[in-house]
C-alpha positions in Angstrom: 57.4 -2.2 -66.9 55.6 -0.5 -69.8 57.8 2.5 -69.4 60.9 0.4 -69.3 60.0 -1.6 -72.4 58.9 1.5 -74.4 62.1 3.3 -73.4 64.1 0.3 -74.5 62.3 0.2 -77.9 62.9 3.9 -78.4 66.6 3.5 -77.5 67.0 0.7 -80.0 65.2 2.6 -82.7 67.4 5.7 -82.2 70.5 3.8 -83.3 71.4 5.2 -86.7 71.9 1.7 -88.1 69.4 0.0 -90.5 70.6 -3.4 -89.4 69.4 -2.7 -85.9 66.0 -1.5 -87.2 65.7 -4.6 -89.3 66.2 -6.8 -86.3 63.4 -4.9 -84.5 61.1 -5.5 -87.4 62.2 -9.1 -87.5 61.4 -9.5 -83.8 58.0 -7.8 -84.4 58.6 -4.9 -82.1 55.8 -2.8 -83.8 53.3 -5.5 -83.1 54.5 -5.7 -79.5 54.0 -1.9 -79.1 50.5 -2.3 -80.4 49.8 -4.9 -77.8 51.3 -2.6 -75.2 49.1 0.3 -76.3 46.0 -1.8 -76.3 46.3 -2.7 -72.7 45.3 0.8 -71.7 46.2 2.9 -68.7 49.6 3.7 -70.4 51.3 6.8 -69.3 52.1 9.8 -71.5 55.8 8.9 -71.5 55.0 5.4 -72.8 53.0 7.0 -75.7 55.9 9.3 -76.4 58.4 6.5 -76.5 56.2 4.4 -78.8 55.6 7.3 -81.1 59.4 7.9 -81.2 60.0 4.3 -82.0 57.5 4.4 -84.9 59.1 7.6 -86.2 62.5 6.0 -86.4 61.2 2.8 -88.0 59.1 4.5 -90.6 62.1 6.5 -91.9 63.2 3.4 -93.8 60.9 2.9 -96.7 61.9 -0.8 -97.2 60.4 -1.5 -93.8 57.0 0.0 -94.6 55.3 -3.1 -95.8 56.2 -5.1 -92.7 55.2 -2.2 -90.5 51.7 -2.2 -92.1 51.5 -5.9 -91.6 52.3 -5.6 -87.9 49.5 -3.1 -87.3 51.4 0.2 -87.2 48.4 2.1 -88.5 46.2 1.0 -85.7 48.9 2.0 -83.2 49.4 5.4 -84.8 45.6 6.0 -84.9 45.5 5.4 -81.1 48.5 7.7 -80.5 47.0 10.4 -82.7 43.8 10.3 -80.8 45.2 10.3 -77.3 48.7 11.6 -77.2 50.1 14.9 -76.0 51.7 17.5 -78.2 55.1 15.8 -78.1 53.4 12.5 -79.1 51.5 14.2 -81.8 54.7 15.6 -83.3 56.3 12.2 -83.5 53.1 10.6 -84.7 52.7 13.2 -87.5 56.2 12.6 -88.6 55.7 8.8 -88.8 52.5 9.3 -90.8 54.4 11.6 -93.2 56.9 8.9 -93.9 54.3 6.2 -94.4 52.4 8.5 -96.8 55.2 7.8 -99.3 53.9 4.2 -99.5 50.2 4.5 -98.9 49.2 0.8 -98.6 46.5 1.7 -96.1 45.1 5.0 -97.5 42.0 4.9 -95.4 44.0 4.3 -92.2 46.4 7.1 -93.1 43.6 9.6 -93.8 41.8 8.7 -90.6 44.9 9.2 -88.5 45.8 12.5 -90.2 42.2 13.8 -89.8 42.3 13.0 -86.2 45.7 14.7 -85.7 44.6 17.8 -87.6 41.4 18.1 -85.6 43.1 17.7 -82.2 46.3 19.5 -82.8 46.9 23.0 -81.9 50.7 22.9 -82.3 51.8 24.5 -85.6 54.5 22.0 -86.2 52.1 19.1 -86.0 49.8 20.9 -88.5 52.7 21.5 -90.8 53.8 17.9 -90.9 50.2 16.7 -91.3 49.9 19.0 -94.3 53.1 17.7 -95.8 51.8 14.1 -95.3 48.5 14.9 -97.0 50.3 16.6 -99.9 52.5 13.6 -100.3 49.3 11.4 -100.6 47.8 13.9 -103.0 50.7 13.3 -105.4 49.4 9.7 -105.8 46.5 9.5 -108.3 44.9 6.6 -106.4 45.1 8.4 -103.1 43.6 11.5 -104.7 40.4 9.6 -105.5 40.0 8.9 -101.8 41.0 12.3 -100.6 38.7 14.2 -103.0 35.6 12.4 -101.6 36.6 13.1 -98.0 35.0 16.5 -97.1 36.4 16.3 -93.6 40.1 16.3 -94.7 39.4 19.1 -97.2 37.8 21.1 -94.4 40.8 20.5 -92.1 43.2 21.6 -94.8 41.2 24.8 -95.1 41.3 25.3 -91.4 45.1 24.9 -91.3 45.4 27.6 -93.9 43.5 30.2 -91.8 46.2 31.1 -89.4 49.0 28.7 -89.7 52.6 29.0 -90.6 53.5 30.0 -94.1 54.9 26.5 -94.7 51.7 25.0 -93.4 49.6 27.2 -95.7 51.8 26.3 -98.6 51.6 22.5 -98.1 47.9 22.7 -97.4 47.3 24.7 -100.6 49.5 22.2 -102.6 47.4 19.3 -101.3 44.2 21.0 -102.1 45.5 21.8 -105.6 46.3 18.2 -106.3 43.1 16.9 -104.8 41.1 19.4 -107.0 42.5 17.6 -110.1 39.6 15.2 -109.6 36.2 16.4 -110.7 34.7 14.9 -107.6 36.5 17.5 -105.5 34.5 20.3 -107.0 31.3 18.5 -106.3 32.2 18.0 -102.6 33.3 21.6 -102.2 30.0 22.8 -103.7 28.1 20.7 -101.2 27.6 21.4 -97.5 30.7 21.4 -95.3 31.1 18.4 -93.0 29.4 18.7 -89.6 31.7 19.6 -86.8 32.9 16.6 -84.7 30.9 15.9 -81.5 31.9 17.8 -78.4 32.0 16.6 -74.8 30.4 18.8 -72.2 29.9 18.5 -68.4 26.6 17.3 -67.2 25.4 19.8 -64.5 23.5 17.1 -62.6 26.0 14.3 -62.5 29.2 16.3 -63.0 30.4 13.9 -65.6 31.4 14.5 -69.2 28.7 13.6 -71.7 28.3 13.9 -75.4 26.9 17.3 -76.5 23.7 17.4 -78.6 24.3 17.9 -82.4 24.4 21.4 -83.8 21.2 21.7 -85.9 22.3 25.0 -87.6 21.8 24.6 -91.3 25.1 24.2 -93.1 25.7 26.6 -96.1 26.0 24.9 -99.5 29.3 25.7 -101.1 30.6 27.2 -97.9 34.0 25.6 -98.2 34.5 27.5 -101.6 33.6 30.7 -99.9 36.0 30.0 -97.1 38.8 29.3 -99.4 38.3 32.5 -101.4 38.4 34.5 -98.2 41.5 32.7 -97.1 43.3 33.0 -100.4 42.6 36.8 -100.7 42.8 37.9 -97.0 44.6 35.3 -95.0 47.7 34.6 -97.2 50.5 37.1 -97.8 53.1 34.9 -99.3 53.5 35.0 -103.1 54.1 31.3 -103.4 51.0 30.5 -101.4 48.9 32.8 -103.5 50.2 31.2 -106.7 49.2 27.7 -105.5 45.8 29.1 -104.5 45.4 30.4 -108.0 46.2 26.9 -109.4 43.6 25.4 -107.0 40.9 27.8 -108.3 41.8 27.0 -111.9 41.4 23.3 -111.2 38.0 23.9 -109.8 36.9 25.2 -113.2 38.3 22.4 -115.3 35.2 20.2 -115.0 32.5 21.4 -117.4 29.8 20.0 -115.2 30.8 22.1 -112.2 32.2 25.2 -114.0 29.0 27.3 -114.0 28.3 26.7 -110.3 31.9 27.6 -109.4 31.6 30.8 -111.4 28.5 31.6 -109.6 30.4 31.3 -106.3 32.8 34.0 -107.4 35.8 31.9 -108.5 36.6 34.2 -111.4 36.6 37.3 -109.2 39.1 35.6 -106.9 41.3 34.5 -109.8 41.5 38.1 -111.1 42.1 39.4 -107.6 45.0 37.0 -107.1 46.3 38.0 -110.6 46.7 41.5 -109.4 49.7 40.4 -107.4 53.0 41.1 -109.1 53.6 37.5 -109.7 53.9 35.9 -113.1 52.5 32.6 -111.8 49.2 34.1 -110.6 49.0 36.3 -113.7 49.6 33.2 -115.9 46.7 31.4 -114.2 44.4 34.4 -114.5 45.2 34.8 -118.2 44.7 31.0 -118.9 41.3 31.1 -117.2 40.2 34.1 -119.3 41.5 32.5 -122.5 39.7 29.2 -121.8 36.4 30.9 -121.1 36.7 33.0 -124.2 36.9 29.9 -126.3 33.4 29.1 -125.3 30.9 31.4 -127.0 28.4 31.0 -124.1 31.0 32.0 -121.5 32.2 35.2 -123.2 29.6 37.3 -121.5 31.0 36.1 -118.1 34.4 37.5 -119.0 32.8 40.9 -119.9 30.9 40.9 -116.6 34.3 40.8 -114.8 34.8 44.3 -116.0 36.6 45.2 -119.2 39.2 47.4 -117.3 40.1 44.5 -115.1 40.4 42.1 -118.0 42.6 44.6 -120.0 44.7 45.3 -116.9 45.6 41.6 -116.7 46.3 41.4 -120.5 48.7 44.3 -120.2 50.8 42.5 -117.6 51.5 39.4 -119.8 55.2 39.2 -120.8 56.0 35.5 -121.6 55.4 34.2 -125.1 52.8 31.7 -123.8 50.7 34.2 -121.9 51.0 36.8 -124.6 49.5 34.3 -127.0 46.7 33.5 -124.6 46.0 37.3 -124.3 45.9 37.7 -128.0 43.6 34.7 -128.5 41.3 35.9 -125.8 41.0 39.4 -127.3 40.4 37.8 -130.7 37.7 35.5 -129.4 35.9 38.2 -127.5 35.9 40.4 -130.6 33.6 38.0 -132.5 30.6 39.4 -130.6 29.8 42.9 -131.8 28.7 44.0 -128.3 31.8 42.7 -126.6 34.0 44.2 -129.3 32.5 47.6 -128.8 32.9 47.3 -125.0 36.5 46.5 -125.3 37.1 49.3 -127.8 35.4 51.9 -125.6 37.4 50.7 -122.5 40.7 51.2 -124.3 41.6 47.8 -125.7 43.4 49.4 -128.7 45.8 51.2 -126.3 46.6 47.8 -124.7 47.0 46.1 -128.1 49.5 48.8 -129.2 51.7 47.8 -126.3 51.3 44.1 -127.0 51.7 44.0 -130.8 55.4 43.7 -131.8 55.4 44.9 -135.4 59.2 44.3 -135.5 58.4 40.6 -135.4 55.6 40.7 -137.9 56.6 37.5 -139.6 57.5 35.4 -136.5 55.1 36.5 -133.8 52.2 34.0 -133.5 50.0 36.7 -132.0 50.0 38.8 -135.1 47.3 36.9 -137.0 45.0 36.9 -133.9 45.4 40.7 -133.4 44.7 41.1 -137.1 41.4 39.3 -136.7 40.6 41.3 -133.6 41.2 44.6 -135.4 39.1 43.4 -138.3 36.2 42.4 -136.0 36.3 45.6 -134.1 36.2 47.6 -137.4 32.8 46.0 -138.1 31.3 48.2 -135.4 29.3 51.4 -135.5 30.5 54.9 -136.0 31.3 55.8 -132.4 33.2 52.6 -132.0 35.3 53.2 -135.1 35.9 56.8 -134.1 37.3 55.5 -130.8 39.5 53.0 -132.6 41.0 55.6 -134.8 41.6 58.0 -131.9 43.4 55.1 -130.1 45.8 54.5 -133.0 44.1 51.6 -134.8 45.2 53.0 -138.2 48.9 52.9 -137.2 48.5 49.2 -136.2 46.7 48.4 -139.4 49.2 50.3 -141.6 52.0 48.4 -139.8 50.3 45.1 -140.7 50.4 46.0 -144.4 54.1 45.1 -144.3 53.2 41.4 -143.7 53.8 38.9 -146.5 50.8 36.9 -145.3 48.0 37.5 -147.8 45.4 36.7 -145.2 46.7 39.3 -142.7 46.9 41.8 -145.6 43.3 41.3 -146.5 42.1 41.6 -142.9 44.0 44.8 -142.4 42.8 46.3 -145.7 39.2 45.3 -144.9 39.5 47.0 -141.5 40.9 50.2 -143.0 38.2 50.2 -145.6 35.4 49.9 -143.0 37.0 52.6 -140.8 37.3 54.9 -143.9 33.5 54.6 -144.4 32.9 56.8 -141.4 33.1 60.5 -142.3 34.7 61.7 -139.1 37.4 59.0 -139.5 38.3 60.1 -143.0 39.8 63.4 -141.7 42.0 61.6 -139.2 43.2 59.0 -141.7 44.1 61.9 -144.0 46.0 63.7 -141.2 47.9 60.5 -140.4 48.9 60.2 -144.1 47.4 56.8 -144.5 46.8 57.4 -148.2 50.5 57.6 -148.8 51.0 54.0 -147.7 48.0 52.7 -149.5 48.8 54.4 -152.8 52.4 53.2 -152.6 51.1 49.6 -152.3 48.7 50.2 -155.2 51.6 51.3 -157.4 53.4 48.0 -156.7 50.4 45.9 -157.8 50.5 45.0 -161.6 47.4 46.0 -163.4 47.0 42.5 -164.8 46.8 41.1 -161.3 43.6 42.9 -160.7 41.9 41.1 -163.5 39.6 38.1 -163.3 41.4 34.8 -163.4 40.0 31.4 -164.1 38.5 31.1 -160.6 36.9 34.6 -160.9 38.9 35.8 -157.9 40.7 39.0 -158.6 43.3 40.5 -156.3 41.2 41.5 -153.3 44.0 43.6 -151.9 43.9 46.0 -154.8 40.1 46.3 -154.6 40.2 47.0 -150.8 43.0 49.6 -151.2 41.2 51.3 -154.0 38.0 51.3 -151.9 39.7 53.0 -149.0 41.3 55.6 -151.3 37.9 56.2 -152.8 36.4 56.7 -149.4 39.0 59.3 -148.6 38.1 61.2 -151.7 34.4 61.3 -150.5 35.3 64.2 -148.2 36.3 67.5 -149.8 38.8 68.2 -147.1 40.7 64.9 -147.6 40.8 64.9 -151.4 44.1 66.9 -151.6 45.8 64.4 -149.4 45.0 61.6 -151.9 46.0 63.7 -154.9 49.3 64.8 -153.4 50.1 61.1 -152.5 49.7 60.1 -156.2 46.1 58.9 -156.2 45.7 59.8 -159.8 48.7 57.9 -161.0 47.4 54.7 -159.2 43.9 55.1 -160.7 45.4 55.6 -164.2 47.4 52.5 -163.8 44.6 50.3 -162.5 41.9 51.7 -164.8 43.2 49.2 -167.5 42.0 46.3 -165.4 39.4 43.9 -166.8 37.7 43.5 -163.5 34.8 46.0 -163.5 34.7 46.8 -159.7 38.4 47.9 -159.9 37.7 50.1 -162.9 34.6 51.5 -161.3 36.6 52.6 -158.2 39.2 54.2 -160.4 36.5 56.1 -162.3 34.7 57.4 -159.2 37.9 58.3 -157.5 38.9 60.4 -160.5 35.5 62.2 -160.4 36.0 63.0 -156.7 39.6 64.2 -157.2 38.5 66.5 -160.0 36.0 68.3 -157.7 39.0 70.2 -156.2 40.4 72.7 -158.7 43.9 72.5 -157.0 44.1 68.9 -158.1 43.5 69.5 -161.8 47.1 70.3 -162.8 48.4 67.3 -160.8 45.8 65.0 -162.4 46.7 66.0 -165.9 50.4 65.7 -165.2 49.8 62.2 -163.8 48.1 61.1 -167.0 44.5 61.3 -166.1 43.4 62.4 -169.5 44.6 59.2 -171.2 42.7 57.1 -168.7 39.6 59.2 -169.1 39.7 59.0 -172.9 40.0 55.2 -172.6 37.0 55.1 -170.2 34.9 57.1 -172.7 34.8 54.0 -174.9 33.1 52.0 -172.1 29.4 52.6 -171.7 29.5 51.8 -167.9 31.9 54.6 -167.2 30.9 57.1 -170.0 28.9 59.5 -167.8 31.5 59.6 -165.0 34.3 60.1 -167.4 32.5 63.0 -169.1 31.8 64.5 -165.6 35.5 64.2 -164.7 36.7 65.9 -167.9 34.1 68.6 -167.5 35.4 69.3 -164.0 39.0 69.4 -165.2 38.1 71.7 -168.1 37.1 74.4 -165.6 40.9 75.1 -165.1 42.1 77.1 -168.2 45.7 76.2 -167.6 45.1 72.5 -168.4 42.9 73.2 -171.4 45.8 72.8 -174.0 46.6 69.3 -172.6 43.0 68.3 -172.8 42.7 69.4 -176.4 46.1 67.8 -177.3 44.8 64.6 -175.8 42.1 64.4 -178.5 39.2 64.6 -176.1 36.9 66.4 -178.6 37.5 63.8 -181.3 36.6 61.0 -178.8 33.6 62.9 -177.7 32.4 63.3 -181.3 32.8 59.6 -181.7 30.7 59.0 -178.5 28.0 61.3 -179.9 28.0 59.5 -183.2 27.9 56.1 -181.4 25.2 56.9 -179.0 23.1 59.3 -181.0 19.9 60.3 -179.4 20.2 57.5 -176.9 22.9 59.5 -175.1 21.5 60.8 -171.8 20.9 64.6 -171.5 23.5 65.1 -168.8 26.3 63.5 -170.8 25.4 65.7 -173.8 25.5 68.8 -171.6 28.8 67.8 -170.2 30.2 67.4 -173.7 29.0 70.9 -174.6 30.4 72.3 -171.3 33.8 70.8 -172.1 33.7 72.4 -175.6 32.7 75.8 -174.1 35.4 75.7 -171.4 38.1 74.6 -173.8 37.2 77.5 -176.1 37.9 79.9 -173.3 41.6 79.2 -173.5 43.7 81.4 -175.8 46.2 78.5 -176.3 43.5 76.0 -177.1 41.3 77.9 -179.6 43.7 77.6 -182.5 44.0 73.9 -182.1 40.2 73.4 -181.8 39.6 75.5 -185.0 42.4 73.6 -186.8 40.6 70.3 -186.2 38.4 69.6 -189.2 35.6 68.0 -187.2 34.7 70.8 -184.8 31.6 71.8 -186.6 30.5 68.2 -187.0 31.0 67.8 -183.2 28.8 70.9 -182.6 26.2 69.6 -185.0 26.0 66.3 -183.0 25.6 68.3 -179.8 22.4 69.9 -181.2 20.6 66.7 -181.9 18.9 66.6 -178.6 17.8 70.3 -178.8 18.4 70.6 -175.0 18.4 74.3 -174.1 21.4 74.3 -171.8 23.4 72.3 -174.4 22.4 74.8 -177.1 23.6 77.7 -175.0 26.9 76.1 -174.1 27.5 75.3 -177.8 26.6 78.8 -178.9 29.0 80.4 -176.4 31.8 78.0 -177.4 31.4 79.0 -181.1 31.2 82.6 -180.1 34.6 82.3 -178.3 36.1 80.6 -181.4 34.9 83.2 -183.8 35.0 86.4 -181.8 38.0 85.9 -179.5 41.5 85.8 -180.9 43.8 82.8 -181.0 47.6 82.3 -181.1 47.6 80.6 -184.4 45.5 83.2 -186.3 43.3 80.6 -187.8 39.6 81.2 -188.7 36.7 78.8 -188.3 35.2 78.3 -191.7 31.5 78.1 -192.5 29.9 78.1 -189.1 26.7 79.8 -190.4 24.5 76.7 -190.6 25.3 75.6 -187.1 24.9 79.1 -185.6 21.6 79.6 -187.4 20.3 76.3 -186.2 21.1 77.2 -182.6 19.6 80.6 -183.0 16.3 79.3 -184.3 16.2 76.5 -181.6 17.2 78.3 -178.5 14.9 80.4 -176.3 17.8 81.8 -174.3 18.4 85.5 -175.2 22.1 85.3 -174.3 22.5 82.3 -176.6 20.7 84.1 -179.4 22.9 87.1 -178.9 26.1 84.9 -179.0 24.9 83.3 -182.2 24.2 86.7 -183.8 27.6 88.1 -182.9 29.3 85.0 -184.0 27.6 85.2 -187.4 28.8 88.8 -187.7 32.4 87.7 -186.9 32.2 84.7 -189.4 33.8 85.4 -192.8 33.2 83.2 -195.8 36.3 81.8 -197.3 35.2 82.3 -200.9 33.3 85.6 -201.3 31.8 84.6 -204.7 30.6 81.2 -203.7 29.8 81.5 -200.0 28.6 85.1 -199.8 25.0 84.3 -199.0 23.2 84.0 -195.6 20.1 82.0 -194.9 16.9 83.7 -193.8 17.6 82.7 -190.2 21.1 84.1 -190.4 19.7 87.4 -191.6 17.3 87.6 -188.7 20.1 86.8 -186.4 22.3 89.5 -187.9 19.5 92.1 -187.6 19.1 91.3 -183.9 22.7 92.5 -183.4 21.9 96.0 -184.4 21.5 98.3 -181.4 19.7 101.5 -181.5 22.7 103.4 -180.1 25.2 101.8 -182.4 27.4 100.5 -179.6 29.5 97.3 -180.0 27.7 94.2 -178.9 29.3 91.6 -176.6 28.1 88.3 -174.9 28.1 89.0 -171.2 28.9 85.4 -170.0 31.3 83.7 -172.4 34.0 82.5 -169.9 34.4 79.3 -167.9 31.2 77.5 -167.0 31.2 75.4 -163.8 29.0 72.5 -162.9 25.9 73.2 -161.0 26.2 73.2 -157.2 24.5 69.8 -156.7 27.0 68.2 -158.9 30.0 69.5 -157.0 29.6 66.9 -154.2 31.7 63.7 -154.1 30.3 60.5 -155.5 29.5 58.1 -152.6 27.5 55.4 -154.2 30.0 52.7 -155.0 28.2 49.3 -155.0 31.1 47.2 -156.5 31.9 45.0 -153.5 28.7 43.0 -154.1 30.3 41.8 -157.3 33.4 40.5 -155.6 34.1 38.0 -152.8 33.1 40.5 -150.1 29.7 40.5 -148.5 28.1 43.3 -146.4 28.5 43.1 -142.7 25.5 42.0 -140.7 26.6 44.3 -137.9 27.2 47.5 -139.9 25.5 47.8 -143.3 28.2 50.2 -144.5 31.0 47.7 -143.6 32.1 44.6 -145.6 33.3 41.2 -144.5 36.4 39.2 -145.5 36.3 35.5 -145.9 39.8 35.4 -144.4 38.4 36.1 -140.9 36.5 32.9 -140.7 39.5 30.9 -141.8 41.7 32.3 -139.1 39.5 33.3 -136.2 38.7 30.1 -134.5 41.9 28.1 -134.4 42.5 28.3 -130.7 41.0 25.7 -128.4 40.5 25.8 -124.6 43.1 24.0 -122.5 41.7 23.0 -119.1 44.7 20.8 -118.1 44.8 20.6 -114.4 47.7 22.2 -112.5 49.3 19.3 -110.6 52.2 19.9 -108.2 54.8 17.1 -108.1 56.2 15.6 -105.0 59.4 17.2 -103.8 62.1 16.1 -101.3 61.3 17.6 -98.0 64.0 18.3 -95.5 63.8 16.6 -92.2 61.8 18.5 -89.6 62.8 19.3 -86.0 60.8 16.4 -84.6 61.4 13.7 -87.2 64.0 11.9 -85.1 63.7 11.7 -81.3 67.1 12.7 -79.7 68.9 9.8 -78.0 67.8 9.7 -74.4 70.6 9.8 -71.9 68.4 8.9 -69.0 64.7 8.0 -68.7 63.2 8.6 -65.3 60.2 6.5 -64.3 58.7 5.4 -61.1 59.3 1.6 -60.8 56.4 -0.7 -59.7 55.7 -1.4 -56.0 56.8 -4.8 -54.7 54.4 -6.7 -52.5 55.3 -9.7 -50.3 53.5 -12.9 -51.0 52.3 -13.3 -47.4 50.5 -11.2 -45.0 52.5 -11.9 -41.8 55.9 -10.7 -40.7 57.8 -7.6 -41.7 57.5 -6.1 -45.1 59.9 -3.9 -46.9 59.3 -1.7 -49.8 62.1 -1.2 -52.4 62.0 1.9 -54.4 64.5 2.3 -57.2 65.3 6.0 -57.5 67.0 5.8 -60.9 67.3 3.3 -63.7 70.0 3.5 -66.3 69.6 1.7 -69.6 72.2 1.0 -72.2 72.5 -0.9 -75.4 75.8 -2.6 -76.2 76.5 -4.3 -79.6 78.5 -7.5 -78.9 79.0 -8.8 -82.4 78.3 -8.1 -86.0 78.4 -11.1 -88.5 76.9 -11.6 -91.9 74.3 -8.9 -91.4 73.2 -10.2 -88.0 73.8 -7.9 -85.0 74.0 -9.2 -81.5 73.5 -6.8 -78.7 72.9 -6.7 -74.9 70.5 -4.6 -73.0 72.0 -3.4 -69.8 69.9 -2.1 -66.8 72.0 -0.5 -64.0 70.4 0.1 -60.7 71.9 2.5 -58.2 71.7 0.4 -55.0 72.7 3.3 -52.8 69.7 5.1 -53.9 67.4 2.3 -53.0 65.1 3.0 -50.0 64.0 0.3 -47.7 60.7 1.0 -46.1 
């Protein structure tokens, strides 16, 4: 009878008519089936028919509430625990439909856990995974699922060797469950103990409960299992992508993040990101970015291996992930050790591929890369050398085209810091960086470099000049600056009222003048007018004299120097400073006078000036021996050597005599004596006398053999060797808004870095997968049975005497006939046909 009733219920439910199903609900068929199942001793076919009936009824969501009320969950739990594979398939499908309206979440979870644990059929496991995933899409259900270690363990088990679809649904379910922080706590704990097993008792031969397994369960073992499964047991790209989302979610809780990292989650994320899938690469990049936003976690990123991190950065192609990559690199560069590690591992090569200079004004990654390059340029010498070899200068020069003042300042600061390293200066010169920097300097108005009301001069001009100055601190790089127009830029900006800018111009001109090949270009670019102006400023007097002295060693530019009125200005300096003028500056003035007197074209103009003897007299005030000699040789050249104009220096006797009496240098005394011989008074009657000192000097010129006397060294005089080295002692940045770097004392810091470097915040938003419409599976609807075969019950006579006959019905045919349909009410008849000829009488 049970078989007949269950077959009838299954047949009714198989009718594709909701009205029929509604009548079954109305007649409380589900409750009747529960009663039927509770009686026990039901056959497998009965359980199959009941499961098929529940499958059909649960397909209609409007019936779910009535089904819950009529005890469908209790019935399905019984079917899940005792049914065969066929029953399990139908039961799993019914549970999947009910999971769309989880009114009894605990009952659903219990039934699904039972099915997953008992099932060996892949279809059953697949449908169960779909059901659990559907539950996981409900936030209320997730809170129950995340606390259930058993169901999480079952999901992991179904991923080990199941179908790809099963793995995918299980991974989706785990991903959604992991949105709850409690999930991470459960996974980090011990896995659930295995269910009890039944074993046969050797003595009684009966099945008994096995003793519990006392093996210690490994803490966090489920996390380890998932990592192994995700890396080794899954080959599908979609499955791996969901696994990556799950691992990301396990890190979103700050409370459990460190323990999860200790379990190797980050290694697994990077391993999955190696797959050529944008989804897994996106997850990997977001994890690295989020960790880099926390200063305490940055070392963790470095411990993953800089090559692995950079390899992932290099794969980012979408705007979102490129921004994460740029922000991560920027964040990591704030630590000097991390920055150096990235540089040494080739981060600049990766950055060159990632930075789009063509989109300089629109790419949001540009400011972050500018900060990164700035931070990396704070490093030590080896780090800066590696940067320049990897093309950092090309990137920084490209950033100079930006209209963003902050980016410009960061790029200029980085270039300045790189240019402080001697080995980098040669490379910068080879790459013609000076051309771009000087071109920018020429575009900056001189007045813009002056102090304004806020005492904030144009920092860009100061940084550019500082870099140019550093390039002139190497004798091999100076010609590159000169040929690029460095003198012209310095001449222009030397009129600034901001002293650090003028100081850089002054020192740069000194260094440029150290190379003789630069002199003609410097004079042509107007260096003399700037130097003459600087002579009037006490702060730059010494350096300006040194520069003019260096330039004066080139005879071809001497006429231009004389024409520029240098000697007149120098006389004014001597008069202004008097004996307070330092010895070196006085010597430089004398050296300039001597060198200018060596030029045939210049001698006539020097003599024509009415103040030359006054100038010489001022030089003698200090009675410095080198100064006396230089002055004596200069006067010797003016008096003894010829000039183009044919003019004669009048009345030099007093100056020459004074030098002769004061000097101890024999060559200087000889020069004075010969100059006195060559000197001719203008008026023979008035000025025909010589002083006693002059007579002595003249007598010294007489040689015993009567040969003509000549001063051996009366040509160009060069500066001493120790003064032929570039000036490298610029301290001017301390007076501006730039401070010295705490990492590298030779480097400077820009205030723009702090303003731009910490704008990105970590985003640990969980990756939740939304519910989708699943296609009906193969076993979601039981096929219409054409014939159910079941042994009918035995018939017993009510008395013990007489003949008895046993009637066996060989076949039973059932049919359902709809008789009427009116106002939503369906009337039908159940027909049972018995084949009388097949009946056996016993």
